[in-house]
N, C-alpha and C positions, 0 to 999 in steps of 0.2 A: 535275591529278588530285585528287579528294576522298578523304580517308582516314578510315576508320571502324574503331574498335576494337571487336571482337566479344567479348562476355563468354563465359567458359566456363560449364559447369554450375555454379551458385553454391554448391551444398551443400558442396563440398570446401573452401570458403573462409569458411563461416559461423564466427562470427556477424557478421563484418565486411561480407560481401557481402549481408547482409540489408538493409542500408541504403545501399549504394553499389555501383557497378560495380567489378570487380576492378581496373581501371586507375586508380581513385582511391586505391588503396593506395599507401603512401609507402615509398620506398626511398632510399638515399643519393643525393642530388642532386635529389630531387623526387618527385612521384607518377609512376607508370608512364605515365600520359597525358602529363605534362609532359616526361618523357624522350623519348617518341616525337615530341612537337612540336619538341623541340630537334634531334632527328635529322633530321626531315623538313623543318623550316623553315616549317611551316604549322600552323594550328590543326586539331585532329582532334575528332571527336565519338564518342559511344558507341552501340553497338547492344546494348541490354540487355533484360532481361525486362520484360514489361508493367508490373509493379508499380513499376518505377523509371523508366519512360520519360517520365513527366511532368517529373520532376526532371532527367533526363539525356536530352533529346531527340536523335534522330538527324538529322544534316544530310545530305540527299541531293542529288546533282548529276547531271549527264549521264553522267559517268564516275566510278565509285566503286571504290576499292580497300579491301577489308575485311581487316583484320589481326587475328589472334588476340591478345587482350590478355594471355593467359598465356604468350606467347612472351617469355622473359626475356633472351635473348641479343641485345640491341640492337646489339652491335658486329658481328654477322654481316651482310655486305653484302646489300642487298635483291636484287641480281641473282644471288645464289647460292641463291635460294629458288625455290619452284614457285608458279605462279599458275594458277588454274582459273576458269572463267567461270560466272556465274549470271545469269539474266535479271533485269534491274532494272525490268521493267514493273510498275508499282505498287510498293508498299513491301515489302521482304523482311522477314519476321518473324524474330524471334530464334530460334524453333524451326526454321524452314526453314533458317536459316544453319547451325545446329549439325547438322541432319540431313545437310547437305552434307558435313560432315567425317566422318560415320560410315557413309554409304552412297554409292553411285555413282549420280549423276543425269545425264541428258543435257540440261543447260541451255544456252540460247543465250548470246550475248555481252552486253556492255555493263556488267556488274558483275563484277569480278574478286575472287577470294579469294587472299590471300597466306598460305601455310602452310608449315610445315616438319615433316617426318615423324619426326624424332629426338626421343624422349621426354625426353632429358636437356636439351633446349633449352626445356622447358616447366615452369612451376610446376605441381606436381601437388597440393599442399595447403599449408596454412599453415606447416608445419614446413620446407617447402622454401625459404622466403624467406631469402635470404642478402644481406647488405649488401656490395656490391662498390664500394669507393671508387674513383672514376676522376677525381678532382679534384686538381689540383696542390697539393702540401703548402704550408701556410702557415708563416711563420717565427714560432716560439713561443719562440725562444731568450732573449728579453728578459723573459719572464714565467715565474717558477719554478713557477707553479701550472698551467701548460699544457704538455702533452707530446705532440708529434706524431711521435715516433720510429716508432710502429707504423701511422700513418695520419694524414691531415689533420684539422684542426679547422676546419669551415666555419661561419661565423657570418653570418647574414643581417642586413638592416637592422632597426633597432628592437629588437634583442636587448639585454637588460640582464643582465650577469654581475656579481653582487654580490661583496663582499669575501670572500676566502678560499675561493672555489669552486675545486675541483681537477678538471681535465678531461684525460683521456688519450684521444687519438684512436685510430681514426677516429670522429669525432663531427660530426654535422650538426645545427645549431640553427637552426630556421626563424624567419621574421620575427615580431617582437613577443613572443617568448618571454622568460621571466624565469628565471634560474638563481639560486636563493636562496643566502644566505650559508652557507659551509661545505659546500655540496653536493659529492658525489664521484661523478663520471660516468666510467664506463669504456666504451670502444668495443669493438666497433662498436655505436653507438647513434644513432638518429635521433629528434630532438625536433621535432614538427610545429609549425605556427604557433600563437602565442598560448597557449602552455602555461606553467604555473608548476611548476618542478621543484626539489625539495630532497631531502635525505637521500642515499641511495646508490642509483645506477642503473647497471646493467651489461647490455650486449648486448640492448637493448630498442628498441622502436619506439613512439612516441606519434604517433598520426595527426593530432592537433591539438586545440586548445581544451580541453585537459584539465589537471587539477591533480593533482600529487603534491608538494605544497608543503612537506611536513614530513619529519621523520626517519622511517626505515624503509627496508627493502631491497626493490628490485624488480629481478629478473634474468631474462634469457631470456624476455621477455614482449612482448606486443603490446597496447597500450591504445588503444581507439577514441576518437572525438571526444566531447566534452561529458561526460567522466567525472570523478569526484572520488574520490580515494583518501584516506581519513581518516588523521589523524596517528598515527604509530607502526605503521601497517600494513606487513606484510612478506609476501613469498611465498617458498616453497621452490622451488628450481630443480634440486635434486639429491636423489635418494632416499637414505635411510640405508644401503641395501645396494648403492648405486652401480649398480643395474640400470637398464635402459632404462625410459622413462616411458610409461605408457599415457595416452591422451587421448581425449576424447569424439569420436566420428566421426558426423557428422550424416547421412551417406549410409547407413551400416549401422545407425544408431541404437543403437550400443553402444560400449564403450571398446575402443580399438585400440592396439596397440604402435606408438609413434611412431618406434621405432628410434633415438631420441635419448637420450643420457644426461643432458643438460641441457635442461630445459623448464619454463617458469614458468607465467605467468598470461595467458590470452586474455580480454580484457574488451571486450564490445561497446559501442556508442555509448550514451550517456546512463545508464550504470550507475554506481552509487556504493556505497561501503562505509563503515562507521562506523570510529571510532578503534580502533586496535590489532587490526584484523582480521588473521587469520593464514590465508593461502591455502596449501593443500597443493600438492605438485608436480603440474604438468600440470592445472591447474584451468581450466575454460571457463565464462565468465559470458556470458549472452546480452545482448540489448539491453534497456535500461531496467529494470534490476534494482536493488533497494534491499536491501543486505545488512547485517545487524547481529546482535549477540549474541555470547556467549563461545563459544570452541571453534572447530574447523575447519569452515568451510562445506563443503557437498558439492563434489565434484570437477567436477560438471556442474550448472549452475543455468540453467534455461530462461529465455527472454526474458519480460519483464514478471512477474518473481517478486519477492515482498516477504517478507523474513524472514531466517532464519539457521539455525544448526545444530538449533534446536528445531522447525523446520518452516517451510514456505512457503505463501503464498496468492497468488492473482492480484493484481497491481498494477492498481488501477482505471485504465482507459485515460484517462479525463478528467483524473484527478489527475496521471497520468504526463505528459500533454501540457501541463498547466498548469505543472508543475515545469520541463519542458523549455523552455517559453516564457520563464520567468523566468531560467533559466540562460543561454540564448542572448542575451537582451536585455542581460545584464550585459556581454557582449562586443560590444554594439552591433548585434546581428543580430536582426531580426524574423522569426519563423517564418512561412514562406509557407504558403498554403493547400495547395499541392502537397505540401509536407513533412508537414503535419498529416494529409493524406489518406494519405500513405505510412505514417505511424506507426499510424493506425487500421487500415489494411489489414494491416499487419504483426502487430498484436495478434490479429486473427482468424486469420491464416495460421499463427501459432505456437501456437495453442491446443492443438493435438495434442502439442506438445513438453511442455507443462505437465501434461498428463494422463498 
């Protein structure tokens, strides 16, 4: 059987699903895609919207099982779910696939959908992401700076933990990342591959290839790939009146109550901020933003914005791509033509956000 992960409507998971399928989001133990591959014992592919299909192509076979990628309960046995059939004559579009979940169609066989009807089994938005450690505890008794009483500390190959770093699990540090001297990391936290982390981090996810290399606090946040957080930058994750936090909702295009008391910063891929930036509680930063200046930036900064509290202008797309190419090359990665095409398309697609 060939398995395909079907993207949900992406707006609920912006800004991160502007540049990737949902199943490329990272949780404790790997990306959602990697977790499915571990469960199924085979490689899987994505069925995502057209703007991302060149970067994440769908692999079709004679028999295909399509699984909703926002299904978060991977420990539920597959035989306890429902399957329905859809004709696989020709390629099934992402839109056709999602229409199947919202309407009733009389399709023939050869391509099956795997789904579950209970809402509590699905990710509904970004604040729904919870890190559920399911990996055996490591023995940290010989290192006074490591504490796994509340959950495991998982360290992949090539990770460097410098002198004096303090880590309290559950924490997952992925391949090639560097934890700087004196860093303080509180779980649950996931640090994706090839990140540089310093200062204080709590209850956060770094998707990968991003730097928070200096002092400053980051809490209850998700940081995309290829981001850089300036020295001394901190975010608030709790309002002064202890009320629940409002956050930008891309679907309704307005701020919405997250119903969470603790909520920090969501920063999309390729975004950067200057030294000593102070982010307010529940701030959303889009893709490829450059933030600088004194004072609190806005709580919602659209993709490809350049500026700070005194105002923003469009980030020139050619300059944004040139910077992204330089940043990626520093990690030994050449930007592909497909990736560049995606960024240019994304610049046009998000123009309405900036207006």
